[in-house]
C-alpha positions as CSV (number, residue, x, y, z in Angstrom):
1,M,0.0,0.0,0.0
2,K,1.3,3.5,-0.9
3,N,0.3,6.4,1.2
4,K,0.8,10.1,0.5
5,I,0.5,12.8,3.0
6,F,-0.4,16.4,1.9
7,F,-0.1,19.3,4.3
8,L,-3.0,21.7,3.5
9,P,-4.0,24.8,5.6
10,W,-3.7,24.2,9.3
11,A,-7.3,23.0,9.9
12,L,-7.2,20.1,7.4
13,L,-4.9,17.2,6.7
14,V,-5.6,14.7,3.9
15,L,-4.3,11.2,3.2
16,T,-5.2,9.0,0.3
17,G,-4.3,5.4,-0.5
18,S,-5.5,2.1,-1.8
19,L,-5.4,-1.6,-0.8
20,S,-6.8,-4.6,-2.6
21,G,-8.9,-2.4,-4.9
22,Q,-10.2,0.0,-2.3
23,S,-9.5,3.7,-3.0
24,W,-10.6,6.3,-0.5
25,Q,-9.5,9.7,0.9
26,V,-9.5,10.7,4.6
27,S,-9.5,14.3,5.8
28,Y,-9.5,15.7,9.3
29,A,-11.1,19.1,9.9
30,L,-10.6,21.2,13.0
31,P,-12.4,24.4,14.2
32,A,-10.9,27.4,12.5
33,Q,-10.7,29.5,15.7
34,P,-9.8,28.7,19.3
35,V,-12.7,27.1,21.1
36,L,-14.2,28.2,24.4
37,L,-14.3,25.5,27.1
38,S,-18.0,26.0,27.6
39,A,-18.5,25.1,23.9
40,G,-15.9,22.4,23.5
41,A,-14.8,21.3,20.0
42,D,-16.4,19.2,17.3
43,V,-13.8,17.4,15.2
44,E,-14.9,16.0,11.8
45,I,-13.4,13.1,10.0
46,T,-14.4,12.7,6.3
47,V,-13.9,9.6,4.3
48,T,-14.5,10.0,0.6
49,S,-14.8,6.9,-1.6
50,Q,-13.0,6.9,-4.9
51,S,-14.3,3.6,-6.1
52,A,-17.4,1.4,-5.5
53,E,-17.0,-0.9,-2.5
54,I,-19.1,-2.3,0.3
55,L,-18.1,-0.7,3.6
56,H,-19.1,-2.7,6.6
57,G,-17.4,-0.7,9.4
58,L,-14.9,1.9,10.4
59,F,-12.6,1.9,13.4
60,V,-11.0,5.2,14.6
61,S,-8.5,5.5,17.4
62,D,-6.1,8.2,18.6
63,F,-4.0,9.1,21.5
64,L,-5.4,12.1,23.4
65,P,-3.8,14.6,25.7
66,A,-4.5,14.2,29.4
67,G,-7.8,15.5,30.6
68,W,-9.6,15.2,27.2
69,T,-13.0,13.5,27.1
70,P,-14.2,12.6,23.6
71,T,-17.6,11.3,22.6
72,M,-18.9,10.4,19.1
73,S,-21.7,12.7,18.1
74,S,-22.9,11.8,14.6
75,A,-22.2,9.8,11.5
76,K,-23.6,10.5,8.0
77,I,-23.2,9.2,4.5
78,N,-23.4,12.1,2.1
79,S,-26.1,14.2,4.0
80,A,-28.1,11.2,5.3
81,V,-27.7,10.1,8.9
82,I,-26.6,6.5,9.2
83,S,-29.6,4.8,10.7
84,N,-28.1,1.3,11.2
85,L,-25.1,2.5,13.1
86,L,-24.1,0.0,15.7
87,T,-21.4,0.2,18.4
88,E,-19.3,-2.4,19.9
89,S,-19.3,-2.7,23.6
90,G,-16.0,-2.0,25.2
91,S,-14.6,0.0,22.2
92,V,-16.9,2.9,21.9
93,G,-15.9,6.1,23.6
94,Q,-13.5,4.2,25.9
95,V,-10.1,5.6,27.1
96,Y,-7.4,3.1,27.8
97,S,-4.2,4.8,29.1
98,G,-4.7,7.7,26.9
99,L,-5.9,5.8,23.8
100,F,-9.4,6.8,22.8
101,C,-11.2,4.6,20.3
102,W,-14.7,4.0,18.8
103,R,-16.0,1.6,16.2
104,M,-19.0,2.0,13.9
105,V,-20.4,-1.1,12.4
106,L,-22.6,-1.0,9.3
107,E,-23.9,-4.6,9.6
108,T,-25.9,-7.0,11.7
109,P,-23.3,-9.0,13.7
110,P,-21.9,-11.6,13.5
111,G,-20.2,-11.7,10.2
112,F,-20.0,-9.3,7.2
113,Q,-23.4,-10.0,5.8
114,E,-24.6,-6.5,5.5
115,G,-23.0,-3.2,4.9
116,H,-23.3,0.0,2.9
117,L,-22.3,0.5,-0.8
118,L,-20.0,3.5,-1.1
119,N,-20.2,4.7,-4.7
120,N,-17.4,6.7,-6.2
121,G,-17.5,10.2,-4.7
122,D,-19.7,9.2,-1.7
123,V,-18.8,11.1,1.5
124,L,-18.9,9.5,5.0
125,K,-18.6,12.1,7.7
126,L,-18.0,11.2,11.4
127,N,-18.1,13.8,14.1
128,Y,-16.9,13.6,17.7
129,H,-16.9,16.1,20.5
130,I,-13.9,16.9,22.6
131,S,-13.9,18.8,25.9
132,T,-11.1,19.6,28.4
133,Q,-10.9,21.3,31.7
134,T,-7.5,22.9,31.0
135,P,-7.1,25.9,28.7
136,G,-4.1,25.8,26.4
137,V,-2.8,24.8,23.0
138,F,-2.8,21.1,22.4
139,A,-1.0,19.2,19.6
140,L,-3.4,16.7,18.1
141,P,-2.1,13.1,18.1
142,A,-1.6,10.6,15.3
143,L,-5.0,9.2,14.2
144,H,-5.6,5.6,13.1
145,V,-8.5,5.0,10.7
146,T,-9.3,1.4,9.6
147,G,-12.0,0.6,7.0
148,Y,-13.6,-2.8,6.9
149,F,-14.7,-3.8,3.4
150,S,-16.3,-6.9,2.0
151,T,-13.1,-8.5,0.8
152,S,-10.4,-6.9,3.1
153,K,-9.6,-4.1,5.4
154,A,-7.6,-1.0,4.6
155,A,-5.7,0.7,7.4
156,Y,-4.3,4.2,7.3
157,W,-2.1,6.1,9.7
158,Y,-2.0,9.8,9.3
159,K,-1.4,13.1,11.1
160,P,2.2,12.3,12.1
161,A,3.3,13.8,15.4
162,A,6.3,15.3,13.8
163,N,4.2,18.0,12.2
164,P,0.9,18.1,14.3
165,D,-2.0,20.4,13.9
166,T,-3.1,22.2,17.1
167,L,-6.4,22.8,18.8
168,T,-6.7,25.6,21.2
169,F,-9.1,25.7,24.2
170,I,-9.7,29.0,26.1
171,S,-11.7,29.7,29.2
172,K,-13.0,33.1,28.1
173,A,-13.0,35.2,25.0
174,L,-10.1,37.7,24.8
175,A,-11.1,41.1,26.1
176,I,-9.4,44.3,27.3
177,L,-11.1,45.5,30.5
178,S,-9.3,48.8,31.0
179,A,-11.6,51.7,29.9
180,A,-10.8,55.0,31.8
181,L,-7.2,55.8,32.5
182,P,-6.2,58.2,35.3
183,T,-4.9,61.7,34.4
184,A,-1.1,62.2,34.3
185,T,0.9,65.2,35.4
186,V,3.9,66.7,33.5
187,G,7.2,65.7,35.2
188,Q,5.6,63.3,37.7
189,T,5.9,59.5,37.6
190,Y,3.0,57.7,36.0
191,Q,2.2,54.0,36.1
192,Q,-1.0,52.2,35.1
193,Q,-1.6,48.5,34.6
194,L,-3.8,47.6,31.7
195,S,-6.2,44.7,32.5
196,A,-7.7,42.0,30.3
197,E,-9.2,38.5,30.5
198,G,-9.6,35.4,28.4
199,G,-7.6,33.8,25.6
200,T,-4.4,31.9,26.3
201,T,-1.5,33.5,28.1
202,P,1.1,34.9,27.8
203,W,-0.5,38.1,26.3
204,L,1.3,40.6,24.1
205,W,0.4,44.3,24.2
206,K,1.2,47.0,21.7
207,I,0.0,50.4,20.5
208,S,-1.6,49.8,17.1
209,S,-2.5,53.4,16.3
210,G,-2.2,56.9,17.9
211,V,0.5,57.8,20.3
212,L,1.2,57.7,24.0
213,P,2.1,61.0,25.7
214,G,5.8,61.7,25.3
215,G,7.8,60.1,28.0
216,L,5.4,57.2,28.5
217,T,5.9,53.6,27.2
218,L,3.9,50.5,27.1
219,N,5.6,47.3,28.3
220,P,4.5,44.6,25.7
221,A,4.7,41.7,28.2
222,S,3.2,43.2,31.4
223,G,0.7,45.7,29.8
224,I,2.0,48.5,32.2
225,I,2.1,52.1,30.9
226,S,4.8,54.0,32.8
227,G,7.2,56.9,32.6
228,N,7.3,60.7,33.2
229,P,5.0,62.7,30.8
230,Q,6.9,65.5,29.1
231,S,4.1,67.8,27.9
232,A,0.4,68.5,28.6
233,G,-2.3,67.4,26.2
234,H,-5.1,65.0,25.3
235,F,-3.7,61.8,23.9
236,T,-5.8,59.1,22.2
237,F,-4.5,55.8,21.1
238,T,-5.5,52.2,20.3
239,V,-4.1,49.3,22.3
240,Q,-4.0,45.9,20.7
241,L,-3.8,42.7,22.7
242,S,-2.8,39.3,21.3
243,D,-2.7,36.0,23.0
244,A,-0.8,32.7,22.5
245,S,-3.7,30.8,20.9
246,V,-3.3,29.0,17.5
247,P,-4.5,30.8,15.5
248,Q,-3.8,33.9,17.5
249,L,-6.7,35.8,19.1
250,Q,-6.6,39.6,19.0
251,T,-8.7,42.5,20.4
252,T,-8.3,46.3,20.6
253,A,-9.5,49.1,22.8
254,N,-9.5,52.9,22.3
255,L,-8.0,54.7,25.3
256,V,-7.2,58.2,26.4
257,I,-4.6,59.7,28.7
258,D,-5.0,63.4,29.7
259,V,-1.8,65.1,30.8
260,Q,-2.0,68.3,32.9
261,N,0.7,70.8,33.8
262,A,2.1,70.7,37.3
263,S,1.1,74.4,37.6
264,A,-2.5,73.3,37.5
265,L,-1.9,71.7,40.9
266,T,0.6,74.2,42.4
267,G,-0.6,77.6,41.0
268,P,-0.2,80.8,43.0
269,E,-3.9,80.7,44.1
270,P,-5.1,77.8,46.2
271,I,-7.7,75.7,44.4
272,Q,-11.1,76.2,45.9
273,P,-13.2,73.2,46.8
274,G,-15.9,72.4,44.3
275,F,-18.4,69.7,43.3
276,V,-15.8,67.1,42.2
277,L,-16.0,63.3,41.9
278,E,-12.5,61.8,41.7
279,Q,-11.6,58.6,39.9
280,N,-12.0,55.7,42.3
281,Y,-8.9,53.7,43.3
282,P,-7.8,51.1,42.7
283,N,-9.5,50.8,39.3
284,P,-10.0,48.0,38.1
285,F,-10.7,46.5,41.5
286,N,-11.9,43.4,43.3
287,P,-13.8,43.4,45.6
288,Q,-13.4,46.9,47.1
289,T,-12.4,50.4,46.0
290,T,-12.3,53.9,47.5
291,I,-14.5,56.6,46.1
292,V,-13.4,60.2,46.8
293,Y,-15.4,63.4,46.2
294,E,-15.2,67.1,47.2
295,L,-18.0,69.5,48.0
296,E,-17.7,73.3,48.0
297,K,-20.5,73.7,50.7
298,P,-22.8,71.6,52.8
299,M,-25.5,70.0,50.7
300,I,-27.7,66.9,50.4
301,I,-26.1,64.5,47.9
302,Q,-26.6,61.0,46.6
303,L,-23.7,58.7,45.8
304,E,-24.7,55.6,43.9
305,I,-23.4,52.9,41.5
306,V,-25.4,52.4,38.2
307,D,-25.0,50.1,35.3
308,L,-24.3,51.2,31.7
309,L,-28.0,51.6,31.2
310,G,-28.2,54.0,34.0
311,Q,-30.1,51.6,36.3
312,P,-29.0,51.9,40.0
313,V,-27.4,48.7,41.4
314,A,-26.0,50.0,44.8
315,L,-26.5,53.0,47.0
316,V,-23.2,54.2,48.6
317,F,-24.5,57.3,50.5
318,S,-27.6,59.5,50.6
319,G,-28.0,62.5,52.9
320,K,-26.4,65.7,54.0
321,Q,-22.7,66.1,53.8
322,Q,-20.4,68.9,55.0
323,A,-18.1,70.9,52.8
324,G,-14.7,69.4,52.0
325,A,-13.3,66.1,50.9
326,H,-15.1,62.8,51.6
327,R,-14.1,59.1,51.2
328,H,-16.3,56.0,51.0
329,L,-15.1,52.4,50.9
330,F,-17.3,50.5,48.5
331,R,-17.5,46.7,48.4
332,A,-18.9,45.0,45.3
333,D,-19.4,41.5,46.7
334,N,-22.9,41.2,45.3
335,L,-22.2,42.6,41.8
336,A,-21.1,40.7,38.7
337,A,-17.8,41.5,37.0
338,G,-18.1,44.3,34.4
339,I,-18.1,48.1,33.8
340,Y,-20.2,50.3,36.2
341,L,-20.6,54.1,36.7
342,I,-20.2,56.0,39.9
343,R,-22.7,58.8,40.0
344,L,-22.6,61.8,42.4
345,S,-25.7,64.0,42.5
346,G,-26.6,67.1,44.4
347,E,-28.4,70.5,43.9
348,S,-29.1,69.9,40.2
349,R,-25.5,68.9,39.6
350,S,-24.1,65.5,38.7
351,E,-20.7,63.9,38.0
352,V,-20.0,60.4,36.7
353,R,-16.9,58.2,36.7
354,K,-16.4,54.8,35.1
355,M,-15.1,51.9,37.2
356,I,-14.3,48.3,36.3
357,L,-15.0,45.3,38.6
358,L,-12.9,42.2,38.1
359,K,-13.8,38.8,39.5
């Protein structure tokens, strides 16, 4: 028997061969994108007949990475579901020291008395579902496919381990969580950690468009923006985050850093208190953060947390406050992770700040 292996795009590997008159083609198709653990992965094996032959059964086995749980999900000839699909006890969906195997039988045991005629060009598709509890990039093992025909059996080994395809499982979709960055001051040290979730670590950060304030840099491995700003201004830029999935996942976020002059803080005239809501710190946070605001005079205020639709989800304070600076420690134990707004209201005035809760 002569076998030829063709390496096509990453999601498909094809082998063809013949034995005792049989001629058929086997292909192995993977999901084109990394797969969420909650969804798992459906891997499809396609056998295409290149001659007319009675096929009685097919045996598939492979060596799976630790922690994988495969189950056969469907079998079709052309588009029709195989109605007389039988399974052999002890070989279907069983795992023996890492070897997973299943067998489909197109006959009434015992003996090869029935089967299915595969005409030239008929397509037999087998699907099985794989799940794992561990995110990561897994090299797929060698796969053994054996066809049982009326006169003989034809066995094919393909997907050699020397050049394996990979299937990536991730626990969450890749997302940048950082939204509002704190204001920087010319000549003063600035450091801010960008936050994200999902995908497969390690992550890689970069500025894909726009510019950071002069004197600031983004560490591509840690996602920390740091340095000493050199000039005041309003700086907009786009951050791109890539992960280690195969193929690689990418996402972007548009961010802003405002840089103020030091004189805005140390001018000749003292800054008078006003109706000011500062950025909470830390931000992002889990599970608690500090909210700071300043009032120019005694007044009745309301400090609350609202969702992005403006619906209140938590009341921090409501009542009369004296003039000056005030701090409140807010715990978000009962809130889901996400983006929320801090809203300070009083005497027909209102200020809002964005905060990010991580869990």
